[in-house]
C-alpha positions as CSV (number, residue, x, y, z in Angstrom):
1,M,-0.2,-1.0,33.1
2,E,2.1,-4.0,33.3
3,E,5.8,-3.4,32.9
4,K,8.5,-5.7,31.5
5,R,12.3,-5.4,31.5
6,I,14.0,-5.4,28.2
7,A,17.7,-6.3,27.8
8,S,20.0,-3.5,26.7
9,S,22.4,-5.2,24.3
10,G,22.6,-7.3,21.2
11,G,20.3,-7.0,18.2
12,Y,18.0,-4.2,19.4
13,T,17.0,-1.0,17.6
14,Q,18.5,2.3,18.7
15,E,14.9,3.5,19.4
16,A,14.4,0.6,21.9
17,L,17.8,1.3,23.6
18,N,16.9,5.0,23.9
19,D,13.7,4.1,25.7
20,F,15.4,2.8,28.9
21,S,18.6,2.7,30.9
22,D,20.0,0.2,33.3
23,N,17.7,1.5,36.1
24,Q,14.6,2.1,34.0
25,M,11.7,-0.1,33.1
26,C,10.3,-0.2,29.5
27,K,6.5,-0.2,29.4
28,V,4.6,-2.9,27.5
29,N,2.3,-1.8,24.7
30,H,-1.0,-2.6,26.5
31,F,-3.3,0.4,26.6
32,Q,-6.7,1.4,27.8
33,R,-8.2,4.8,26.8
34,N,-8.9,7.2,29.6
35,E,-12.4,8.5,28.7
36,Q,-15.3,6.3,27.8
37,I,-17.4,9.3,26.6
38,F,-15.9,12.5,25.3
39,R,-16.6,15.5,23.1
40,V,-14.8,16.8,20.0
41,G,-16.2,20.1,18.6
42,N,-19.9,19.7,18.4
43,D,-19.8,15.8,18.3
44,V,-20.0,13.3,21.1
45,F,-18.2,9.9,21.1
46,E,-18.1,6.7,23.1
47,I,-15.4,4.1,23.5
48,V,-16.9,0.6,22.9
49,N,-15.2,-2.7,23.4
50,E,-15.7,-5.1,20.5
51,I,-14.4,-8.6,19.8
52,N,-13.2,-10.1,16.5
53,A,-13.4,-13.6,15.0
54,Y,-10.1,-14.5,16.7
55,G,-11.3,-13.6,20.2
56,Q,-9.3,-10.4,20.4
57,I,-11.0,-7.5,22.3
58,Y,-10.3,-4.1,20.8
59,Q,-11.8,-0.6,21.3
60,V,-13.6,1.4,18.7
61,I,-14.7,5.0,18.7
62,Q,-18.5,5.3,18.0
63,P,-20.3,8.6,17.4
64,R,-23.4,9.2,19.7
65,T,-26.3,11.6,19.6
66,R,-26.8,13.9,22.5
67,Q,-30.4,12.7,22.8
68,S,-29.3,9.0,23.2
69,L,-26.8,9.9,25.9
70,K,-29.4,12.0,27.8
71,E,-31.7,9.0,27.8
72,R,-28.9,6.7,29.1
73,F,-27.4,9.0,31.6
74,R,-30.2,10.9,33.2
75,G,-29.2,13.7,35.4
76,K,-25.7,14.0,34.0
77,H,-25.0,17.0,31.7
78,I,-23.1,16.3,28.5
79,E,-20.9,19.3,29.3
80,E,-19.4,17.2,32.2
81,W,-17.7,14.9,29.7
82,H,-14.2,15.9,28.6
83,Y,-13.9,18.2,25.6
84,Y,-11.1,18.2,23.0
85,D,-10.3,20.8,20.4
86,G,-10.2,18.3,17.5
87,F,-8.7,15.1,16.1
88,C,-5.2,14.2,15.0
89,N,-3.6,11.0,13.6
90,M,-0.3,10.2,15.4
91,P,0.6,6.6,14.9
92,S,3.0,4.8,17.3
93,H,3.4,1.3,18.5
94,T,6.3,2.1,20.9
95,N,5.2,5.4,22.5
96,Y,1.5,5.7,22.0
97,K,-0.3,8.8,23.2
98,E,-4.1,9.1,23.4
99,I,-4.2,12.9,23.7
100,I,-1.8,15.2,21.9
101,D,-1.0,18.5,23.5
102,N,-1.8,21.4,21.2
103,G,-1.6,24.2,23.8
104,G,-5.4,24.2,24.3
105,K,-7.8,21.4,25.2
106,G,-5.8,18.8,23.4
107,L,-6.3,16.8,20.2
108,Y,-7.8,13.3,20.3
109,N,-5.6,10.7,18.5
110,T,-7.7,8.7,16.1
111,Y,-4.9,6.0,15.7
112,H,-5.7,3.0,17.8
113,P,-3.5,1.7,20.5
114,I,-2.1,-1.9,20.5
115,E,-4.5,-3.8,22.8
116,Y,-2.2,-6.8,23.7
117,K,1.0,-7.1,25.7
118,L,4.3,-7.7,24.0
119,E,6.2,-10.6,25.3
120,K,9.9,-11.2,25.1
121,G,11.6,-14.5,24.4
122,G,8.9,-16.5,22.7
123,E,9.4,-18.1,19.3
124,H,7.1,-17.5,16.4
125,P,7.6,-20.3,13.9
126,T,4.2,-19.9,12.3
127,W,4.8,-16.2,11.5
128,D,8.2,-17.2,10.1
129,K,6.6,-19.8,7.9
130,L,4.0,-17.4,6.7
131,I,6.5,-14.7,5.8
132,N,8.8,-17.1,4.0
133,H,5.8,-18.4,2.0
134,I,4.5,-15.0,1.1
135,G,7.8,-13.3,0.4
136,G,9.7,-16.2,-1.2
137,E,13.0,-14.8,-2.4
138,H,11.8,-11.4,-1.1
139,A,11.1,-12.7,2.4
140,P,13.9,-10.7,4.1
141,L,12.5,-7.5,2.5
142,L,9.0,-8.5,3.6
143,L,10.1,-8.9,7.1
144,D,11.7,-5.4,6.9
145,Y,8.4,-4.1,5.5
146,L,6.7,-5.3,8.7
147,R,9.5,-3.9,10.9
148,I,9.1,-0.5,9.2
149,L,5.3,-0.7,9.7
150,W,5.9,-1.3,13.4
151,Q,8.9,1.0,14.1
152,K,8.3,3.8,11.6
153,P,4.5,3.8,10.9
154,T,4.7,7.3,9.3
155,Q,7.1,6.0,6.5
156,T,5.7,5.9,3.0
157,L,5.8,2.4,1.6
158,P,5.0,0.8,-1.8
159,V,1.6,-0.7,-2.6
160,L,2.1,-4.4,-1.7
161,C,0.2,-6.6,-4.1
162,L,-0.2,-10.4,-3.6
163,I,-1.5,-12.2,-6.7
164,S,-2.3,-15.7,-7.8
165,K,-4.6,-17.3,-10.2
166,T,-5.1,-20.3,-7.9
167,Q,-6.9,-20.5,-4.6
168,H,-5.4,-21.5,-1.3
169,T,-2.1,-19.5,-1.6
170,G,-2.2,-17.7,1.7
171,K,-3.4,-14.2,0.6
172,S,-6.3,-14.0,3.0
173,T,-4.3,-15.7,5.8
174,F,-1.7,-12.9,5.5
175,G,-4.4,-10.2,5.6
176,N,-6.0,-11.7,8.6
177,A,-2.6,-12.0,10.3
178,L,-2.0,-8.3,9.9
179,T,-5.3,-7.5,11.6
180,M,-4.2,-9.7,14.5
181,L,-0.9,-7.8,14.7
182,F,-2.1,-4.2,14.2
183,G,-5.6,-4.5,15.5
184,E,-8.1,-1.8,14.3
185,N,-5.2,0.0,12.5
186,A,-5.4,-2.7,9.8
187,R,-8.7,-3.1,7.9
188,I,-9.8,-5.6,5.3
189,L,-12.0,-3.6,2.9
190,S,-13.8,-4.0,-0.4
191,E,-13.9,-1.8,-3.5
192,T,-17.2,-0.5,-2.2
193,D,-15.4,0.9,0.8
194,L,-12.7,2.4,-1.5
195,N,-15.3,4.3,-3.6
196,S,-17.7,5.2,-0.7
197,E,-18.0,8.8,0.4
198,F,-17.3,7.6,3.9
199,N,-13.7,6.8,4.8
200,P,-13.1,6.5,8.6
201,W,-10.6,3.7,7.8
202,A,-8.2,6.2,6.2
203,T,-6.8,7.2,9.6
204,G,-5.4,3.7,10.0
205,L,-2.1,2.1,9.1
206,L,-3.2,-0.6,6.6
207,A,-6.0,-0.8,4.1
208,I,-6.2,-4.3,2.7
209,F,-8.3,-4.7,-0.5
210,E,-9.4,-8.1,-1.7
211,E,-9.9,-7.6,-5.5
212,I,-10.4,-4.2,-7.1
213,S,-11.4,-3.5,-10.7
214,T,-9.2,-1.6,-13.1
215,A,-11.8,1.2,-13.2
216,K,-10.0,4.6,-13.5
217,K,-11.8,5.9,-10.3
218,S,-10.5,3.0,-8.2
219,I,-7.0,3.1,-9.5
220,N,-6.7,6.9,-9.0
221,K,-7.9,6.5,-5.4
222,I,-5.3,3.8,-4.8
223,K,-2.5,6.0,-6.2
224,N,-3.6,9.1,-4.2
225,L,-4.0,7.2,-1.0
226,S,-0.6,5.5,-1.3
227,T,1.2,8.9,-1.3
228,A,-1.3,11.3,0.4
229,K,0.2,13.4,3.3
230,R,-3.2,14.5,4.6
231,T,-6.8,13.4,4.0
232,V,-10.3,14.6,4.8
233,I,-12.1,12.1,7.0
234,N,-15.8,11.7,6.2
235,E,-17.6,9.6,8.8
236,K,-21.3,9.2,9.3
237,H,-22.9,11.7,11.8
238,V,-19.5,13.4,12.4
239,Q,-18.2,16.7,11.1
240,H,-15.6,16.4,8.3
241,H,-12.1,16.9,9.6
242,S,-8.6,16.8,8.0
243,V,-5.8,14.7,9.5
244,D,-2.3,13.5,8.6
245,C,-2.5,10.3,6.5
246,F,0.0,7.4,6.8
247,L,-2.1,4.7,5.1
248,K,-0.4,1.8,3.4
249,I,-2.2,-0.1,0.7
250,L,-2.3,-3.8,0.2
251,I,-4.1,-5.5,-2.8
252,F,-4.9,-9.2,-3.0
253,S,-6.1,-10.5,-6.4
254,N,-6.6,-13.6,-8.4
255,N,-6.0,-11.7,-11.6
256,E,-2.3,-11.9,-12.4
257,D,-2.4,-10.0,-15.7
258,S,-4.5,-6.8,-15.3
259,F,-5.8,-6.2,-11.8
260,I,-4.1,-2.7,-12.1
261,K,-2.7,-0.5,-14.8
262,A,1.0,0.4,-14.6
263,N,3.6,1.7,-16.9
264,A,7.4,1.5,-16.8
265,E,7.6,4.7,-14.8
266,D,4.8,3.8,-12.4
267,I,7.0,1.9,-9.9
268,R,5.0,2.4,-6.7
269,Y,3.8,-1.2,-6.8
270,W,5.5,-4.2,-5.2
271,I,3.8,-7.2,-6.8
272,I,4.5,-10.8,-5.6
273,R,3.1,-13.9,-7.3
274,L,2.3,-16.5,-4.7
275,P,2.7,-20.3,-5.1
276,K,-0.1,-22.6,-4.1
277,L,0.3,-24.2,-0.7
278,K,1.3,-27.9,-0.8
279,K,-1.2,-30.3,0.8
280,E,1.3,-31.4,3.4
281,D,1.7,-27.7,4.5
282,F,-2.0,-27.3,5.3
283,D,-2.6,-26.8,9.0
284,P,-6.2,-26.4,10.3
285,D,-4.8,-24.6,13.4
286,F,-2.6,-22.2,11.5
287,D,-4.7,-19.1,12.4
288,D,-4.8,-20.0,16.1
289,K,-1.1,-20.5,16.1
290,L,-0.6,-17.1,14.5
291,K,-2.8,-15.5,17.2
292,E,-0.9,-17.2,20.0
293,E,2.5,-16.0,18.6
294,V,1.4,-12.3,18.0
295,P,2.9,-11.0,21.3
296,Y,6.3,-12.6,20.6
297,F,6.4,-11.6,16.9
298,A,5.4,-8.0,17.8
299,W,8.3,-7.9,20.3
300,T,10.7,-9.1,17.6
301,L,9.4,-6.4,15.2
302,Q,9.9,-3.7,17.8
303,N,13.3,-4.8,19.0
304,T,15.2,-6.0,16.0
305,K,17.0,-3.9,13.4
306,I,15.6,-2.9,10.1
307,E,18.2,-4.5,7.8
308,S,17.6,-2.5,4.6
309,K,18.5,1.1,4.1
310,P,16.1,3.8,2.9
311,L,16.9,4.3,-0.8
312,S,13.8,6.1,-2.1
313,R,10.7,8.0,-0.9
314,M,9.1,4.6,-0.4
315,W,12.1,3.2,1.4
316,F,12.9,0.4,-1.0
317,A,14.8,1.0,-4.3
318,P,12.9,0.1,-7.4
319,E,15.3,-2.6,-8.3
320,Q,14.8,-4.2,-4.9
321,I,11.1,-4.8,-5.4
322,A,11.1,-5.4,-9.2
323,T,9.5,-8.7,-10.0
324,D,8.5,-10.7,-13.0
325,A,4.9,-10.2,-11.8
326,L,5.3,-6.4,-12.1
327,K,6.8,-6.7,-15.6
328,N,3.9,-8.8,-16.6
329,I,1.4,-6.2,-15.4
330,V,3.3,-3.4,-17.2
331,Q,3.2,-5.4,-20.4
332,N,-0.5,-6.1,-20.1
333,S,-1.2,-2.5,-19.2
334,R,-0.4,-1.3,-22.7
335,S,-3.2,0.4,-24.7
336,D,-4.8,-1.2,-27.7
337,C,-3.1,1.5,-29.8
338,A,0.4,0.4,-28.5
339,K,-0.4,-3.3,-29.2
340,S,-1.6,-2.5,-32.7
341,L,1.5,-0.3,-33.4
342,E,3.8,-3.1,-32.3
343,I,2.2,-5.6,-34.7
344,W,2.1,-3.0,-37.5
345,I,5.8,-2.1,-37.1
346,E,6.9,-5.7,-37.1
347,E,4.9,-6.6,-40.1
348,T,6.0,-3.5,-42.1
349,L,9.7,-4.2,-41.2
350,A,9.3,-7.8,-42.4
351,E,7.7,-6.6,-45.7
352,K,9.7,-3.5,-46.5
353,G,12.8,-3.5,-44.3
354,N,13.9,-0.3,-42.6
355,F,11.4,2.6,-43.0
356,Q,10.5,6.0,-41.8
357,A,7.0,7.4,-41.0
358,T,5.3,10.3,-39.3
359,A,2.4,9.9,-36.9
360,T,0.2,11.2,-39.6
361,D,1.4,8.4,-42.0
362,I,0.8,5.8,-39.3
363,C,-2.6,7.2,-38.6
364,Q,-3.5,6.8,-42.3
365,E,-2.2,3.2,-42.3
366,L,-4.0,2.0,-39.2
367,R,-7.2,4.1,-39.7
368,K,-8.3,3.5,-36.1
369,Y,-6.3,5.7,-33.8
370,S,-5.7,9.5,-33.8
371,Q,-2.4,11.1,-34.4
372,A,-2.2,12.1,-30.7
373,D,-2.9,8.5,-29.6
374,I,-0.1,7.2,-31.9
375,S,2.4,9.8,-30.7
376,K,1.6,9.1,-27.1
377,A,1.9,5.3,-27.5
378,L,5.2,5.5,-29.3
379,K,6.7,7.7,-26.7
380,K,5.1,6.6,-23.4
381,E,4.5,2.9,-24.0
382,L,6.9,1.7,-26.7
383,N,9.7,4.1,-25.6
384,Y,10.6,5.5,-29.0
385,P,12.5,8.8,-28.9
386,E,11.1,12.1,-30.0
387,P,10.6,12.2,-33.8
388,Y,13.3,13.6,-36.0
389,K,12.6,16.8,-38.0
390,G,13.6,16.9,-41.6
391,Y,13.2,15.1,-44.9
392,Y,12.3,11.5,-45.0
393,N,11.2,8.7,-47.4
394,P,7.4,8.0,-47.0
395,I,6.5,4.3,-46.8
396,D,4.0,4.6,-49.7
397,G,6.9,5.3,-52.1
398,S,6.0,8.9,-52.8
399,P,8.9,11.5,-53.2
400,R,10.8,12.7,-50.2
401,K,9.1,15.2,-48.1
402,Q,9.6,17.2,-44.9
403,G,8.0,16.3,-41.5
404,R,8.5,15.0,-38.0
405,F,9.2,11.3,-38.5
406,Y,10.1,8.2,-36.6
407,S,12.8,5.8,-37.8
408,F,12.2,2.1,-37.6
409,T,15.3,0.1,-38.4
410,S,15.0,-3.6,-37.6
411,T,13.0,-6.3,-35.8
412,E,15.9,-6.6,-33.3
413,E,15.5,-2.9,-32.5
414,V,11.8,-3.4,-31.9
415,S,12.7,-6.2,-29.5
416,E,15.1,-3.9,-27.7
417,Q,12.4,-1.2,-27.4
418,K,10.1,-3.8,-25.9
419,K,12.8,-4.9,-23.5
420,S,13.4,-1.3,-22.5
421,F,9.7,-0.8,-22.0
422,L,9.6,-3.8,-19.6
423,E,12.7,-2.8,-17.6
424,I,12.2,-1.1,-14.3
425,P,14.1,2.3,-14.4
426,D,17.0,2.7,-12.0
427,C,15.8,6.0,-10.5
428,D,13.9,7.5,-7.6
429,L,10.1,7.5,-7.6
430,P,8.6,10.1,-10.0
431,F,6.2,11.6,-7.4
């Protein structure tokens, strides 16, 4: 394994400084697995070299049947190949270990090593241009997001969503760039993969989904994966096994208004609306330049400081990643009941002025939604406080009566309620 000396001062992370001293060499992240064929439990696996569209060679773990190996390796007993007690998922880009000591035969690490050599001193203007375009005013935070992925791969991060109604905005280019950078630990997937019973990709670092529906099944899986600590891996022809999960989710979509459902408290999403690339910015060799600069950019990610401080479970504070795109999604995620209520409240205020009504009264007026739906929409979506308990004046002009009623005072107040609904709360994540 090639070695490369790294300077010991100026702009480097404490982790990098701890890895070496003045008389010590720092190993480059270029790795070859030790065993080509090995056993885990009752299953047999083979390490296979594959090549991607960018000419990068990487290694994948493929399950094999005992019969096929007997036919290929006549005279060699399967028991001669190394045996491990099980699998684990231990991500690292700075101190990768293929086998993790468990006091027994060892655990085989399903996280993939970085297959290229980091190189110091090279510039990476193409990567800089990509990050500035994708991040816009959030570019420094996006760079920190990538530094965290590299230096602290076990850190939970928000679901990063890149959206744009127009084509040619760089979403796919950014996804492809991440696969160059993180190799097999970053996968570009479809909604079919998300909802499949097989999920070998869940041991990776990044799951990049290009378009997902708002189906409840898909959204729930996204939410669960973004915060899961452990997951059960279901792979064809392999026994189920449970491993630690450090998966980060990215979603690319052309639907700016409703590609997901979110409410004011559901602040795990970092949504960035991308501008269209200008004609003069088009570069037919852009992907090739990104590939050439990967070793230099990876060295920068490993050896420069994360500028932002951890302010929540997902590192970034809600107000740091709040965007107009997120507010638009929250607004468009409201139920039909909430939208109908908003119109009815405004019209009633315009006609009668300030008024009071119970959920039952409103139910009788709208004749479309249940009392439970109305109470939920008022509280959860329109941010009205709990109803008052006491005597009130019904809107139909009947005598005062007792009940649990809401007070609607002015169109300005409704606007304030709407504003409150769209504001991102200044609080830690609610999960």
